[in-house]
N, C-alpha and C positions, 0 to 999 in steps of 0.2 A: 203485271210483272210481279212474280213472287220473290220477295227479298230473302237472301240467304243470311244477311246480317243487317241489323238495324243501323240506319244512317243517323248521324248526330250533327246538329248545328248549334254552335256556341255563339251567342250574340252579346257583345260587350258594348256598354254605353259610353265607353271611352274613359279617359283619365290616365293617371300615371300607373307605374307597375305596382305600387303599393295599393292603389285603389282597386285594381283588377286582380289582386293576389289570389283570392278564393277561386274565381272563375278560371284563372290560368292554372292553378293547382289541379282542379278537376279535369281540365283539358289534358294536361300532361299525364294524369292518372289514366284517363280513358285511352289515350294514344298508346301507352305502354311502351313496348320495344319497337314499335313501327316508326318509320321515317316521317319527318315533317317537312313539307314544302312551304317555304315562306315567300310571300309575294308583297314586296314593298312598293309596287308600281303606282300606287295612289300618290306617292311622294314625288315632288319635282326635284330630282337629284342627279348629279353627275356620278361617275364611277366611284369616286372617293366618298361621296355622300351616301351611296348605297352600301359601301363597306361599313360605314358608321351604323346604318340600319341593321346590318347583319350582326354587328357587335351587340346592338341593343337587344335583338331577339334572343341571341345566345344567353346574354346575361339575365333577361327576363324569365325565360323558361327553364334554364338549367338550375335555377335556384329552387325549383320544385321537385327535383329528382336527384336521388343518390346515384343513379346510373347515368351512363353516357347517353345523351340525346343526339340523334343523327339528324341534323337539320341542313337542308340545302336551300339556297336562295336563287330565284329566277327573276330577272328584270325584263326579259324579252319573252312575252307570253307566246308569241308566234313560234318560238323554238321548242315548245312543249308538245310532245306527241302522246298519244294514248298509251303507248308502250312505256314511255318514261314515267308517266303518272302512275302506272301500276306498281312502281317501286315504293309508293308512299301510302301511309295510312291516314294522313291528315294534311289539310291545306290551311295555312294561316294567312288570312288576307288583312294586311295592315291598313292603318288609317292614312288620311291625307285629303286630296281633292276627290270628291265622289264622282264628279263628271269625268275627270281624267281616268279614274279607275274603270268606270263602266265603259268608256270609249276603248280603252286598251283591251278589256275583256271581250267586247263585242267584235272589234275589227280583227282580232287574232283568231277568233273561233274558239277561244278558251272556254266560253260559256257552255258550249255543248259538251266539252270534255269534263268540265267541272260538275255539271248536272249528272252525267253518266257516272262519274266517280262517286258522287254522293249516294246515288241509288244502288250502287254496288256495295254499300256498307261503309262508305268513307265518312270522315269527320271533317267538317268545315268550321273554322273559327273566323268570325268577322269582327274586327275591331273598328268602331266608329264608321268611317267610310266603307270599310270592309263588311260591316253589318248592313248598312243602308242599301248597298247594291243588291243584297239578297232579297229585298222587299219588292213590292209591286211597282212603285214609282219613286224616283229619287228627287223629283222637283220639290219635295218637302224641304230640301236644302238648296233652293234655287239661287240663293246668294253666292253659291260656289260655282255657278255656271260660267265656264270660261271657253266653251266651244259649242258649236251648233249641232247637237246630237239629240236623239230621242231620250226622254227621261224614263222610258220603260225599263224597269229593273228586271232582275232574274226571276222574280215572283216565286220564291221557294217557301214563303211563309203564308201560304193559303190566302193570298189576296191582300195581306196587310203590307202597308208601307212602314218603314222604320225611321224613327227620329232619335238620334243619339245626343249625348251631352244635354239631355233634357232638364229644364227647370220650369217653374211656373211662369217665368218671363216668356216662354215659348208658346203659351196657351193660345194666344190670339192667332199666331201664324198657323198653328196646327188646326185650329177650328176653321180658319179660312180654307186651308188645304182640303179638309174633309168636306166642307160645303161645296167647293168648286169641283172636286174630283169624284166625290161620292165614295171615296176609299177609306177604310179604317186604318188607324195608325197605332203602332206600339211605340210609346215614348219611354226611353230608357235613360235615366240619369247616369252621370259618371259614377263609377264605383259599383254599378249594378249590372246584372246580366241575366240571360235566359239560356237554359240548355233544353233543346227541343229534339224529340225523336218520334218514332212511330208508336210508342207506348206511352199513354198518358201518365202511367205510374212512374215513368222514368224522367218525365219533364220536371225541370227545377226552376224556381225563381230565386235569384240571389240579390240580396239588398232590399231596401225599402224605396217605394216611390215610383215604381214602374206603373204606367197608366195606359189604359185602352181608350182611344177616342173613336167614336162612331157618330153618325148623325144623331144629334140630340142625346147622346150618351157619353159620359166621361166617368170611368171607374178605375180605382186603384186595382191593379192586377193581383189576384190571389187564386188559390186553388178552388175557392168558392165562387169566383166570378163566373157569371153565366157563359162567358166567352172562352173560358179556359180550354174547353175541348176543341175550340177553333185552332189551337196552336199545336195539335198533334200533326206531325208531318205526314203528308199523303203522297204516295208515289206518283210522279208525273210522266213516267215513261213506261 
């Protein structure tokens, strides 16, 4: 498939609005005047709770723009059609329970719509759980499992699984995951992030301490890391 426009994935390690400020600013800049679709479905909320989520995303993103940001929120992914999604330039997937989020995405068929959206030049921002589901396998956060579903993620990061809120205290869990699954992991601390696209020159590392875990290999991620080219997005459709 020949791409008319480069897709972008923003991966946030989590944290508060101040910690993600630089990544959020670059996201808003990249989106420009296009609409943003916000998905808070990883959160376990009632209608009033989701309204608070909407207030949060408005406050978080509008602080980075002098212009009006057109943001819609959807809490029922089954209601989203391909035609509706064509109105948007970006999808922001918020944090919460990773298993709930993946279950909602899979059973609604939104995974297929989102992948198609991405490869048509769309922008996807994943925050915490929203980043983890974009990886190969979400069982890296098995402590969140609250339902009997497959841990197979959307696999948009070239076979890598994602660990957010990373600190050195997570090393043992990550090493066990790599040993048992044979899958590589990108571990992203709070306040850090990655911007990934199809051009290696446009990929960005934000913050210090992002690490790559592979079998018998643990490296701090940098542009000089041998695996840096692994993170160039490759069209899957």
